[in-house]
C-alpha positions in Angstrom: 27.5 -192.3 -77.6 24.0 -192.3 -79.0 23.4 -190.8 -82.4 20.4 -188.9 -83.7 19.3 -191.9 -85.7 19.6 -194.3 -82.8 17.5 -192.0 -80.6 14.8 -191.9 -83.3 14.7 -195.7 -83.8 14.9 -196.7 -80.1 12.3 -194.1 -79.1 9.8 -195.3 -81.8 10.4 -199.0 -81.0 9.8 -198.3 -77.3 6.6 -196.5 -78.3 5.3 -199.6 -80.1 6.3 -199.1 -83.7 7.1 -202.6 -85.0 7.7 -202.1 -88.7 9.6 -199.6 -90.8 8.7 -199.6 -94.5 10.9 -198.1 -97.2 13.8 -198.3 -99.7 17.3 -197.9 -98.3 19.7 -195.3 -99.6 22.3 -192.6 -98.9 20.8 -190.2 -96.3 18.8 -193.0 -94.7 21.8 -195.2 -94.1 22.4 -194.1 -90.5 18.7 -194.7 -89.7 18.4 -198.0 -91.4 21.6 -199.1 -89.6 20.0 -198.2 -86.3 17.0 -200.3 -87.3 19.3 -203.2 -88.1 20.4 -203.1 -84.5 17.0 -202.7 -83.0 15.3 -206.1 -82.1 11.9 -204.5 -81.6 11.5 -203.2 -85.1 11.4 -205.1 -88.5 12.7 -203.4 -91.6 10.6 -204.2 -94.7 12.3 -203.1 -97.9 9.8 -202.5 -100.7 10.3 -202.1 -104.4 8.5 -198.7 -104.5 8.2 -196.1 -101.7 4.5 -195.6 -102.5 4.0 -199.2 -101.2 5.8 -198.2 -98.0 3.4 -195.3 -97.3 0.3 -197.4 -98.1 1.5 -200.3 -95.9 2.3 -197.9 -93.0 -1.1 -196.3 -93.4 -2.8 -199.7 -93.4 -1.1 -200.7 -90.2 -2.1 -197.4 -88.6 -5.8 -197.9 -89.6 -5.9 -201.4 -88.3 -4.2 -200.8 -84.9 -4.9 -197.1 -84.2 -1.1 -196.8 -83.6 1.6 -194.9 -85.4 2.7 -196.3 -88.8 6.2 -195.7 -90.1 7.6 -195.3 -93.6 10.8 -193.9 -95.1 12.0 -192.4 -98.3 15.5 -191.2 -99.1 16.7 -188.0 -100.7 14.5 -186.3 -103.4 12.8 -188.9 -105.6 12.6 -191.5 -102.8 10.6 -189.1 -100.6 8.5 -187.9 -103.5 7.4 -191.5 -104.2 5.8 -191.6 -100.7 3.3 -188.9 -101.5 0.4 -190.9 -102.9 0.3 -193.3 -100.0 0.7 -190.4 -97.5 -2.3 -188.6 -99.1 -4.3 -191.7 -98.5 -3.3 -191.8 -94.9 -4.2 -188.1 -94.6 -7.7 -188.6 -96.0 -8.2 -191.8 -93.9 -7.1 -190.0 -90.7 -4.3 -192.5 -90.1 -1.4 -191.5 -87.8 1.7 -192.0 -89.9 5.3 -190.8 -89.5 7.4 -190.4 -92.7 11.1 -190.1 -92.1 12.7 -188.6 -95.2 16.3 -188.2 -96.2 17.9 -184.9 -97.3 21.2 -183.8 -98.9 24.1 -182.9 -96.6 23.1 -180.0 -94.4 25.9 -177.9 -95.9 24.4 -178.2 -99.3 20.8 -177.4 -98.5 19.6 -174.5 -100.6 22.2 -175.0 -103.3 20.1 -177.0 -105.7 22.3 -179.9 -105.0 21.9 -183.3 -106.8 18.4 -184.7 -105.9 17.7 -181.9 -103.5 14.0 -181.3 -102.8 12.5 -178.9 -100.2 10.6 -181.5 -98.2 9.1 -179.0 -95.8 7.4 -177.3 -98.8 6.8 -180.6 -100.7 4.8 -182.1 -97.8 3.1 -179.0 -96.5 -0.3 -179.9 -97.9 -0.3 -183.6 -96.9 1.3 -183.3 -93.4 0.1 -181.9 -90.1 3.8 -181.5 -89.2 6.7 -181.2 -91.6 10.2 -180.0 -90.4 13.8 -180.7 -91.1 16.3 -181.6 -88.3 19.3 -179.4 -88.7 21.1 -180.0 -85.4 21.5 -182.8 -82.8 20.4 -180.3 -80.2 16.9 -180.4 -81.6 16.5 -184.0 -80.4 14.3 -185.4 -79.0 12.0 -182.4 -79.2 11.4 -182.5 -83.0 10.7 -186.2 -82.9 8.2 -185.7 -80.1 6.5 -182.9 -81.9 6.2 -185.0 -85.1 4.8 -188.1 -83.3 2.5 -186.1 -81.1 1.1 -184.2 -84.1 0.5 -187.4 -86.1 -1.2 -189.2 -83.2 -3.3 -186.4 -81.8 -4.5 -185.0 -85.1 -4.8 -188.4 -86.8 -2.6 -187.5 -89.8 0.8 -187.5 -91.4 3.9 -186.1 -89.9 7.1 -185.7 -91.9 10.5 -185.5 -90.3 13.4 -184.8 -92.7 16.8 -185.9 -91.6 20.0 -185.1 -93.6 22.4 -187.9 -93.7 25.1 -186.1 -91.8 22.7 -185.0 -89.1 21.4 -188.6 -88.7 24.9 -189.7 -87.8 25.6 -186.8 -85.3 26.3 -187.8 -81.7 24.1 -186.5 -78.9 25.2 -185.0 -75.7 25.6 -187.5 -72.8 22.5 -188.2 -70.7 20.1 -186.7 -73.3 16.6 -187.5 -72.1 14.5 -190.1 -73.8 11.7 -189.1 -76.1 8.3 -188.9 -74.3 5.1 -189.0 -76.3 1.8 -187.7 -75.1 -1.1 -190.2 -74.6 -4.2 -190.0 -76.8 -6.9 -187.6 -75.6 -10.0 -189.1 -73.9 -13.2 -189.2 -75.9 -15.8 -186.6 -75.0 -19.6 -186.2 -75.5 -21.2 -183.3 -77.4 -22.4 -180.4 -75.2 -25.6 -181.2 -73.3 -27.6 -178.4 -75.0 -26.8 -179.9 -78.4 -27.9 -183.4 -77.3 -31.2 -182.2 -75.9 -32.0 -180.2 -79.0 -31.3 -183.2 -81.2 -33.3 -185.5 -79.0 -36.4 -183.3 -79.3 -36.2 -183.4 -83.1 -35.7 -187.2 -83.2 -38.5 -187.8 -80.7 -41.0 -185.8 -82.7 -40.1 -187.3 -86.1 -42.2 -190.1 -87.6 -39.5 -191.3 -90.0 -35.8 -191.2 -89.2 -33.0 -192.7 -91.3 -29.5 -193.1 -90.0 -26.4 -192.7 -92.2 -23.6 -194.3 -90.2 -19.9 -194.1 -90.9 -16.6 -195.5 -89.6 -16.6 -193.0 -86.8 -19.3 -195.1 -85.1 -17.5 -198.5 -85.5 -16.4 -198.6 -81.9 -19.9 -197.7 -80.7 -21.8 -200.7 -82.1 -24.1 -201.3 -79.1 -25.1 -197.7 -78.8 -25.7 -197.3 -82.6 -27.9 -200.5 -82.6 -29.9 -199.2 -79.6 -30.3 -195.9 -81.3 -31.8 -197.6 -84.4 -34.0 -199.7 -82.1 -35.4 -196.7 -80.2 -36.0 -194.7 -83.4 -37.1 -197.8 -85.5 -34.8 -196.3 -88.1 -33.2 -198.0 -91.1 -29.4 -197.7 -91.0 -27.6 -196.8 -94.2 -23.9 -197.8 -93.9 -21.0 -196.2 -95.6 -18.5 -198.6 -97.1 -16.0 -198.1 -94.2 -18.7 -198.8 -91.7 -19.3 -202.3 -93.0 -16.7 -203.7 -90.6 -18.2 -203.9 -87.1 -21.7 -202.7 -88.1 -22.9 -205.0 -90.9 -23.2 -208.4 -89.4 -26.3 -209.4 -87.3 -27.7 -205.9 -87.7 -31.5 -206.0 -88.3 -31.6 -202.3 -89.1 -28.9 -201.9 -91.8 -30.0 -201.6 -95.5 -26.6 -201.5 -97.1 -24.8 -198.7 -98.8 -25.8 -195.6 -100.8 -23.9 -193.9 -103.6 -22.8 -195.4 -106.9 -22.0 -198.8 -105.2 -25.2 -198.8 -103.2 -28.7 -200.2 -103.6 -32.2 -198.9 -104.2 -33.4 -199.7 -100.6 -30.7 -197.5 -99.1 -31.4 -194.7 -101.5 -35.2 -195.0 -100.7 -34.5 -195.0 -97.0 -32.7 -191.6 -97.3 -35.3 -190.2 -99.7 -38.4 -191.1 -97.6 -37.0 -189.9 -94.2 -38.2 -186.8 -92.4 -35.0 -186.6 -90.4 -31.6 -187.7 -91.5 -29.1 -188.4 -88.7 -25.5 -188.6 -89.8 -23.5 -190.6 -87.2 -19.7 -190.5 -87.4 -19.6 -190.0 -91.2 -18.2 -187.6 -93.7 -19.8 -189.3 -96.7 -18.5 -187.1 -99.5 -21.0 -187.5 -102.4 -23.4 -184.6 -102.2 -25.6 -185.8 -105.1 -26.6 -188.8 -103.0 -27.9 -186.8 -100.0 -31.6 -186.2 -100.0 -33.0 -182.7 -100.1 -35.6 -181.0 -97.9 -34.8 -183.1 -94.8 -34.0 -182.0 -91.3 -30.4 -183.1 -90.9 -28.6 -183.9 -87.6 -24.9 -184.5 -87.7 -22.7 -186.1 -85.0 -19.0 -185.8 -85.6 -15.9 -185.3 -83.5 -14.5 -182.8 -86.0 -16.5 -179.6 -86.1 -15.0 -178.8 -89.5 -16.8 -181.8 -91.0 -20.3 -180.7 -89.9 -22.3 -179.2 -92.7 -19.8 -179.5 -95.5 -21.7 -182.1 -97.4 -25.3 -181.1 -96.8 -27.1 -178.4 -94.9 -27.3 -179.4 -91.2 -29.9 -178.1 -88.8 -28.6 -179.6 -85.6 -24.9 -180.2 -84.8 -23.4 -182.6 -82.3 -19.7 -182.0 -81.9 -18.3 -184.9 -80.0 -17.3 -188.6 -80.2 -20.0 -191.1 -81.1 -20.0 -193.5 -78.1 -20.2 -190.9 -75.2 -22.6 -188.7 -77.1 -25.0 -191.5 -77.8 -24.7 -192.7 -74.2 -26.2 -189.4 -73.2 -28.7 -189.1 -76.0 -30.3 -192.6 -75.7 -32.1 -192.0 -72.3 -33.8 -189.0 -73.9 -35.5 -191.1 -76.5 -38.5 -193.3 -75.7 -39.0 -196.8 -77.1 -42.7 -196.6 -78.1 -42.2 -196.3 -81.9 -44.1 -197.9 -84.8 -41.7 -199.5 -87.3 -43.4 -199.1 -90.7 -40.5 -197.1 -92.1 -37.9 -199.5 -90.9 -40.0 -202.6 -92.0 -40.6 -201.3 -95.5 -36.9 -200.5 -96.1 -35.7 -203.8 -94.7 -38.1 -205.6 -96.9 -36.9 -203.8 -100.0 -33.3 -204.4 -99.0 -33.8 -208.2 -98.4 -35.5 -208.5 -101.8 -32.6 -206.7 -103.5 -30.1 -208.9 -101.8 -32.0 -212.1 -102.9 -31.8 -210.9 -106.5 -28.1 -210.1 -106.2 -27.3 -213.5 -104.8 -29.0 -215.2 -107.7 -26.3 -213.6 -109.9 -23.7 -215.6 -108.1 -25.5 -218.9 -108.4 -24.0 -221.2 -111.0 -27.4 -222.9 -111.4 -29.2 -219.7 -112.4 -28.6 -220.2 -116.1 -30.2 -223.6 -116.3 -33.4 -223.8 -118.3 -34.4 -222.0 -121.5 -34.9 -218.6 -120.0 -31.7 -218.8 -118.0 -29.8 -219.9 -121.1 -31.2 -217.0 -123.1 -30.3 -214.6 -120.4 -26.8 -216.0 -120.2 -26.3 -215.6 -123.9 -27.2 -211.9 -123.6 -25.3 -211.1 -120.4 -22.3 -213.4 -120.6 -22.0 -214.9 -124.2 -18.4 -216.1 -123.6 -19.4 -217.9 -120.4 -16.7 -216.0 -118.5 -16.6 -215.9 -114.7 -18.9 -213.4 -113.1 -17.0 -211.1 -110.7 -19.9 -211.2 -108.3 -19.3 -215.0 -108.0 -15.7 -214.4 -107.1 -16.6 -212.1 -104.2 -19.4 -214.5 -103.0 -16.9 -217.4 -103.0 -14.5 -215.4 -100.9 -17.2 -214.4 -98.5 -18.3 -218.0 -98.1 -14.8 -219.5 -97.6 -12.7 -216.8 -95.9 -11.9 -216.9 -92.2 -14.2 -214.9 -89.8 -11.2 -212.8 -88.8 -9.9 -212.3 -92.3 -8.6 -208.8 -93.4 -9.8 -207.7 -96.9 -8.3 -205.0 -99.0 -9.7 -203.8 -102.3 -8.4 -201.8 -105.2 -10.4 -198.7 -106.2 -12.9 -199.5 -108.9 -15.0 -202.5 -109.7 -13.2 -204.7 -107.2 -14.6 -202.5 -104.5 -18.1 -202.7 -105.9 -18.1 -206.5 -105.8 -16.6 -206.6 -102.4 -19.1 -204.1 -101.0 -22.1 -206.1 -102.3 -21.0 -209.7 -101.8 -18.5 -209.8 -98.9 -19.9 -209.5 -95.5 -17.8 -208.1 -92.6 -18.9 -210.9 -90.3 -17.0 -212.0 -87.2 -14.0 -209.8 -86.7 -13.2 -209.3 -90.3 -11.6 -206.0 -91.2 -11.7 -203.9 -94.4 -9.2 -201.6 -96.0 -9.2 -199.6 -99.2 -8.4 -196.2 -100.6 -12.0 -195.2 -100.0 -11.3 -191.5 -99.4 -8.5 -190.8 -101.9 -9.6 -193.3 -104.5 -6.1 -194.3 -105.6 -5.4 -197.2 -107.9 -3.0 -199.9 -106.8 -3.7 -199.7 -103.1 -4.8 -203.4 -102.5 -1.3 -204.9 -102.7 0.5 -202.6 -100.3 -2.3 -202.4 -97.8 -2.4 -206.2 -97.7 1.3 -206.3 -97.1 1.0 -203.9 -94.2 -1.8 -205.9 -92.7 -0.1 -209.2 -93.1 3.1 -208.0 -91.5 1.2 -207.3 -88.3 0.2 -211.0 -88.0 1.6 -213.6 -90.4 -0.9 -216.1 -89.1 -4.0 -214.1 -89.9 -5.7 -214.5 -93.3 -5.3 -211.4 -95.5 -7.0 -211.2 -98.9 -6.2 -208.6 -101.5 -9.1 -208.0 -104.0 -7.0 -206.7 -106.9 -8.0 -205.2 -110.2 -5.7 -206.2 -113.0 -5.0 -202.5 -113.7 -4.1 -201.8 -110.0 -2.0 -205.0 -109.7 0.1 -204.2 -112.8 0.8 -200.7 -111.5 2.7 -201.9 -108.4 3.5 -205.4 -109.7 7.0 -205.4 -108.4 5.9 -205.6 -104.8 4.4 -209.0 -105.2 8.0 -210.1 -104.6 8.0 -208.3 -101.3 5.4 -210.8 -100.1 7.9 -213.6 -101.0 11.0 -211.9 -99.6 9.4 -211.3 -96.2 7.2 -214.4 -95.9 4.0 -212.5 -96.0 1.3 -215.0 -97.0 -1.1 -212.7 -98.6 -3.7 -214.1 -101.0 -3.9 -211.9 -104.1 -7.2 -212.4 -105.9 -7.1 -210.7 -109.3 -10.4 -209.8 -111.0 -8.8 -210.0 -114.4 -11.2 -208.5 -117.0 -8.5 -206.9 -119.1 -10.1 -203.5 -118.4 -10.1 -200.4 -116.3 -13.6 -201.4 -115.5 -14.9 -198.4 -113.6 -13.6 -196.0 -116.3 -15.3 -198.1 -119.0 -18.6 -197.9 -117.1 -18.2 -194.1 -116.7 -17.5 -193.6 -120.4 -20.4 -195.8 -121.6 -22.8 -194.3 -119.0 -22.0 -190.9 -120.6 -22.7 -192.1 -124.1 -19.0 -192.4 -125.0 -17.3 -195.3 -126.7 -15.0 -197.3 -124.6 -11.5 -195.9 -125.2 -8.1 -196.4 -123.5 -9.5 -198.8 -120.9 -8.4 -202.1 -122.5 -5.3 -203.6 -120.8 -2.7 -205.6 -122.8 -1.9 -207.8 -119.8 0.7 -210.5 -119.8 -0.2 -213.9 -118.3 -0.4 -212.5 -114.8 -0.3 -215.9 -113.1 2.9 -216.8 -115.1 4.5 -213.5 -114.0 3.6 -214.1 -110.4 4.9 -217.6 -110.5 8.2 -216.4 -111.9 8.3 -214.0 -108.9 8.1 -216.9 -106.5 4.3 -217.0 -105.6 2.1 -220.0 -105.8 -0.5 -219.4 -108.5 -3.6 -220.6 -110.2 -5.3 -219.3 -113.3 -9.0 -219.8 -113.4 -11.1 -219.6 -116.6 -13.9 -222.1 -115.9 -16.8 -220.9 -113.6 -17.1 -224.5 -112.4 -13.6 -224.4 -111.0 -14.0 -221.2 -109.0 -14.9 -222.5 -105.6 -12.2 -225.2 -105.6 -9.6 -222.6 -106.7 -10.6 -220.2 -104.0 -10.4 -223.0 -101.4 -6.9 -224.0 -102.6 -5.7 -220.4 -102.5 -7.0 -219.8 -99.0 -5.6 -223.1 -97.7 -2.1 -222.2 -99.0 0.6 -221.4 -96.3 2.4 -218.8 -98.4 1.8 -215.9 -100.7 -0.6 -217.0 -103.5 -2.0 -215.3 -106.6 -5.4 -216.3 -108.0 -5.7 -215.0 -111.5 -9.4 -215.2 -112.3 -10.6 -214.3 -115.8 -13.8 -212.3 -115.3 -16.4 -210.9 -117.7 -15.4 -207.4 -118.8 -19.0 -206.6 -119.8 -20.3 -207.1 -116.3 -21.7 -203.8 -115.0 -22.9 -202.5 -111.7 -26.1 -200.5 -111.9 -26.4 -197.5 -109.5 -29.3 -197.5 -107.0 -31.1 -194.8 -108.9 -30.4 -195.4 -112.6 -31.9 -192.5 -114.7 -33.2 -192.5 -118.2 -30.2 -190.5 -119.3 -27.9 -193.2 -117.8 -29.7 -195.9 -119.9 -29.8 -193.8 -123.0 -26.1 -193.0 -122.7 -25.2 -196.7 -122.3 -27.4 -197.6 -125.3 -25.7 -195.0 -127.5 -22.2 -196.1 -126.4 -23.0 -199.8 -127.1 -24.4 -198.9 -130.5 -21.3 -197.0 -131.4 -19.1 -199.8 -130.3 -21.1 -202.4 -132.2 -21.0 -200.3 -135.4 -17.2 -199.7 -135.2 -16.5 -203.4 -134.6 -18.8 -204.5 -137.5 
């Protein structure tokens, strides 16, 4: 007879779930045994459950399908939380199956007992405990349907004794609802927005990941409005390449042209974005916002005209209402500024830039130890990576360099903890991506701080033959925190990392490795790593003093940085 665990596993495998991520143990034993017998699902045992949740969330974001992770009783389930919060904030459908103490002991403060329904109440759109075999398959259906329909996390807690319970004969199979069809905003909203857009001389678009599947419509919108297009970081994939309207990102990782495009607009049109940084929105503009989630509209900046619907069908109805007789001065000026900024940025990555007297003087000031510039690392990856590569990036300076120097050309994909902002996400997200296709190139852009936090799961890449390329921007620092401290006039404190030889550690864990200290060896080292047929760690010693200037650096920023550097120099003297 079929057990509760077998029904769960067989139903999920039939639904298309191909991987289960977690750590085995006690209450999960009936479920992991069912996975062992299920040919359509691969178990990947990680070293830390946080990795399991991040990997499942990465798979959900890349495929749009349900990701699956597991944690056993108490501490094992608690370890899932950080990765699940990332899935929540990334709107990724993930099912977490958690173990629980024997059902007869629930409520008795038993060893390792945690009330999962309460613990996960904030992160999950559905969190319930299975207490009887009679609740199957209904509770499983509710969990999966909630995760998929609401693009979030569902938690199903299964005590070990319940997982092994036998079901009645002829229990029906689980049936999951299909995803709802996309719908346009109401016609009255579209017509009101069209009138505002048609009458405005200068329109700027701020476009987010919600518009990624509507590339043709978004490009036509920019063409008809002659509008510069500011992209959020998550909108780089699918919207950055061969886009004559885009002017890069805004915010701390952005550029002056994008900031200027926002500031000089009369009308700002937010398309499929919930860009969270209020300080980077311009004031005094007429704002139109298009989003499928009504609760997102107006929570970042005051919105005059709301469009509640999906991007593609809404723009399909909006575009015929806009004429094409526009002058393009606003767009032309912003594109010119953006191209000039990009040319200056690319010079930083050029190893020939420091030749000549002026270049040598500049190098002595900016890079006295002749360490590798992190910008050059990202540029080398951009030049040599496959056109369908998947990139992950740790939160912090790794993301800054990726955002500025790696183009999401071809069918490249991009993953990061861009809503939660967690450290140590690059490794687990890369593992999740690689498990989907072991022949596709996956490159993790790791900070040394993030990599050391979840170092143990480098071995997971070896154990399961996941040929991820781990590129470490090893500057011996928590670089973003260092920048924040010095920008505020504070001395650098607590950011220095006493790292071991990361390449030696990785080699001991079974990875192929290379440690790079010479800028002239960088391109060859990147080529060797990308050509390798297994997991590979590239430990690149980068300049810890390299900084990323924000698009609109203020006098107070410069003064704070000068004060901090003066304090540091006096203390070291």
